[in-house]
C-alpha positions as CSV (number, residue, x, y, z in Angstrom):
1,X,141.9,85.4,44.4
2,X,143.7,83.3,47.0
3,X,141.6,81.1,49.3
4,X,142.1,83.1,52.5
5,X,141.2,86.3,50.5
6,X,138.1,84.6,49.2
7,X,137.1,83.5,52.7
8,X,137.6,87.1,54.0
9,X,135.6,88.5,51.2
10,X,132.7,86.0,51.8
11,X,132.8,86.8,55.5
12,X,132.6,90.5,54.8
13,X,129.6,90.0,52.5
14,X,127.9,87.8,55.1
15,X,128.2,90.7,57.6
16,X,126.9,93.1,55.1
17,X,123.8,91.0,54.3
18,X,123.1,90.4,58.0
19,X,123.7,94.0,59.2
20,X,122.0,95.9,56.5
21,X,118.3,96.7,56.3
22,X,118.2,95.6,52.7
23,X,120.1,95.7,49.5
24,X,119.8,96.7,45.9
25,X,121.7,94.8,43.2
26,X,122.8,96.8,40.1
27,X,124.7,96.3,36.9
28,X,127.4,99.0,36.6
29,X,128.9,98.1,33.3
30,X,129.7,101.3,31.4
31,X,130.1,103.5,34.4
32,X,133.5,105.2,34.9
33,X,135.4,105.1,38.2
34,X,134.5,108.7,38.8
35,X,130.8,108.0,38.2
36,X,131.0,105.2,40.7
37,X,132.5,107.6,43.2
38,X,129.8,110.1,42.5
39,X,127.2,107.4,43.2
40,X,128.7,106.5,46.5
41,X,128.8,110.2,47.6
42,X,125.2,110.6,46.4
43,X,124.0,107.6,48.6
44,X,126.0,109.0,51.6
45,X,125.2,107.2,54.9
46,X,122.1,105.5,53.5
47,X,124.0,102.8,51.7
48,X,127.4,101.3,51.1
49,X,127.9,100.7,47.4
50,X,130.4,97.9,46.6
51,X,131.4,96.0,43.5
52,X,131.2,92.2,44.2
53,X,131.9,88.9,42.6
54,X,128.8,86.8,41.8
55,X,130.1,83.5,43.0
56,X,131.3,84.8,46.3
57,X,128.0,86.7,46.7
58,X,126.0,83.5,46.1
59,X,128.0,81.8,48.9
60,X,127.7,84.7,51.3
61,X,123.9,85.0,50.6
62,X,123.4,81.4,51.5
63,X,125.4,81.7,54.6
64,X,123.5,84.8,55.6
65,X,120.2,83.0,55.0
66,X,119.2,85.2,52.1
67,X,117.4,83.2,49.3
68,X,116.3,84.2,45.8
69,X,119.2,86.5,44.8
70,X,120.9,84.0,42.5
71,X,118.8,85.1,39.5
72,X,120.0,88.6,40.1
73,X,123.7,87.7,40.1
74,X,124.1,87.9,36.3
75,X,126.7,90.1,34.6
76,X,128.9,92.6,36.5
77,X,127.2,93.3,39.8
78,X,127.5,96.0,42.4
79,X,125.4,95.9,45.6
80,X,124.1,98.9,47.6
81,X,123.8,97.6,51.1
82,X,121.3,99.9,52.8
83,X,122.2,101.1,56.3
84,X,119.9,104.1,56.5
85,X,116.5,105.1,55.0
86,X,115.6,102.4,52.5
87,X,113.3,104.8,50.5
88,X,116.1,107.5,50.3
89,X,118.6,104.9,49.1
90,X,116.2,103.7,46.4
91,X,115.5,107.2,45.4
92,X,119.2,107.9,45.1
93,X,119.8,104.9,42.9
94,X,116.8,105.7,40.7
95,X,117.8,109.3,40.2
96,X,121.3,108.3,39.4
97,X,120.2,105.7,36.9
98,X,118.0,108.3,35.2
99,X,121.0,110.6,34.8
100,X,123.4,107.7,33.9
101,X,121.5,104.9,32.0
102,X,124.5,102.6,32.3
103,X,123.5,101.9,35.8
104,X,120.8,99.2,35.7
105,X,118.8,98.3,38.8
106,X,118.3,94.5,38.7
107,X,116.4,94.0,42.0
108,X,117.2,93.5,45.6
109,X,115.8,92.3,48.9
110,X,114.2,93.9,51.9
111,X,113.5,92.3,55.3
112,X,114.0,88.8,53.9
113,X,111.9,89.4,50.8
114,X,113.3,89.5,47.3
115,X,112.3,92.5,45.2
116,X,112.4,92.8,41.4
117,X,113.3,96.0,39.5
118,X,109.7,97.3,39.4
119,X,109.3,96.8,43.1
120,X,112.5,98.8,43.8
121,X,111.1,101.6,41.5
122,X,107.8,101.6,43.5
123,X,109.8,101.7,46.7
124,X,111.6,104.8,45.4
125,X,108.3,106.5,44.7
126,X,107.3,106.3,48.3
127,X,107.7,109.3,50.6
128,X,110.7,109.3,52.9
129,X,110.6,108.4,56.5
130,X,111.0,112.0,57.6
131,X,108.1,113.1,55.5
132,X,105.9,110.3,56.7
133,X,106.8,111.0,60.3
134,X,106.0,114.7,59.8
135,X,102.6,113.9,58.3
136,X,101.9,111.5,61.2
137,X,102.9,114.1,63.7
138,X,100.7,116.6,62.0
139,X,97.7,114.2,62.0
140,X,98.3,113.5,65.7
141,X,98.4,117.2,66.5
142,X,95.2,117.8,64.6
143,X,93.5,115.0,66.5
144,X,94.8,116.3,69.8
145,X,93.6,119.8,68.9
146,X,90.2,118.5,68.0
147,X,90.0,116.5,71.3
148,X,91.0,119.5,73.3
149,X,88.3,121.6,71.6
150,X,85.7,118.9,72.3
151,X,86.7,118.8,76.0
152,X,86.8,122.5,76.4
153,X,83.6,123.3,74.5
154,X,81.3,122.5,77.5
155,X,83.5,124.5,79.8
156,X,83.3,127.5,77.5
157,X,79.5,127.2,77.3
158,X,79.3,127.0,81.1
159,X,81.5,130.1,81.4
160,X,79.3,132.0,79.0
161,X,76.1,131.0,80.9
162,X,77.7,132.0,84.2
163,X,78.7,135.4,82.8
164,X,75.2,135.9,81.4
165,X,73.7,134.9,84.8
166,X,75.9,137.3,86.6
167,X,75.0,140.2,84.2
168,X,71.3,139.4,84.7
169,X,71.7,139.2,88.4
170,X,73.3,142.6,88.5
171,X,70.2,144.0,86.6
172,X,67.7,142.1,88.7
173,X,68.9,140.8,92.1
174,X,65.7,138.9,92.6
175,X,67.2,136.1,90.4
176,X,69.6,135.2,93.2
177,X,66.9,135.6,95.9
178,X,64.2,133.3,94.5
179,X,65.1,131.9,91.2
180,X,64.1,133.4,87.9
181,X,63.4,137.2,88.0
182,X,60.2,137.1,85.9
183,X,58.1,134.8,88.2
184,X,59.2,136.8,91.3
185,X,57.9,140.0,89.8
186,X,54.5,138.5,88.9
187,X,53.9,137.3,92.5
188,X,54.8,140.7,94.0
189,X,52.5,142.8,91.8
190,X,49.1,141.6,93.4
191,X,50.6,142.2,96.9
192,X,51.1,145.9,96.2
193,X,47.7,146.4,94.5
194,X,45.6,145.0,97.5
195,X,46.7,147.6,100.1
196,X,45.8,150.4,97.5
197,X,42.2,149.1,97.2
198,X,41.8,148.5,100.9
199,X,42.6,152.1,102.1
200,X,39.5,153.8,100.7
201,X,37.3,151.0,102.2
202,X,38.6,151.7,105.7
203,X,38.3,155.5,105.4
204,X,34.7,155.6,104.1
205,X,33.2,153.9,107.2
206,X,35.0,156.3,109.4
207,X,33.3,159.3,107.6
208,X,29.9,157.7,108.0
209,X,30.3,157.1,111.7
210,X,31.3,160.7,112.4
211,X,28.3,162.1,110.5
212,X,25.6,160.8,112.9
213,X,27.5,161.9,116.0
214,X,26.8,165.6,115.4
215,X,23.0,165.4,115.7
216,X,23.4,163.3,118.8
217,X,25.2,166.1,120.5
218,X,22.5,168.6,119.5
219,X,19.7,166.4,120.8
220,X,21.3,166.1,124.2
221,X,21.7,169.9,124.5
222,X,18.0,170.5,123.6
223,X,16.8,168.1,126.2
224,X,19.0,169.6,128.9
225,X,17.8,173.2,128.4
226,X,14.2,172.8,129.6
227,X,15.4,171.1,132.8
228,X,17.4,174.2,133.6
């Protein structure tokens, strides 16, 4: 490769290192051209899969400030520069490697940290970003529903008490006049009984006073007759 071509290739790799979220380094020896094309289609927008030269990649990694990838640059190397969901890209590479054992995942880096093959496999076992966001949204909705229930519970209880009070007031209007209906009924009962007991007491003396008046009239008549 001519020097200008090498410089252009290094510059392109530097951009890929700097602009990507992470990268997974693989050994592709034994894969056909068609299988490599199938892998690129499987990764889609999540990653850009490119065959690289180890020496140029070492230079580009140093210029991009990525350390620790030299040990991974052994044998034929192709790098999946991840532009989308890191977990989805790792899943795609893992699934393709299961179907095509010629693809070997050597390791990679993510957010400045170098990852070995086992760490890439654990990354592939994680749930995707969409699933995690859906679960987070579900948890937030559940928390909001619970909070709304706790806020509305006292209002519902107050509404039930008000409805019960209204129903009771319709049956016993004294509740609204002087508080609870039962105490008002107790105080009114002695007031109605006292007039009932007083009426006979006033009538009996009236009968006694009229009884002596009849002899008094007869006595006056007897005395007046002799005078005549």
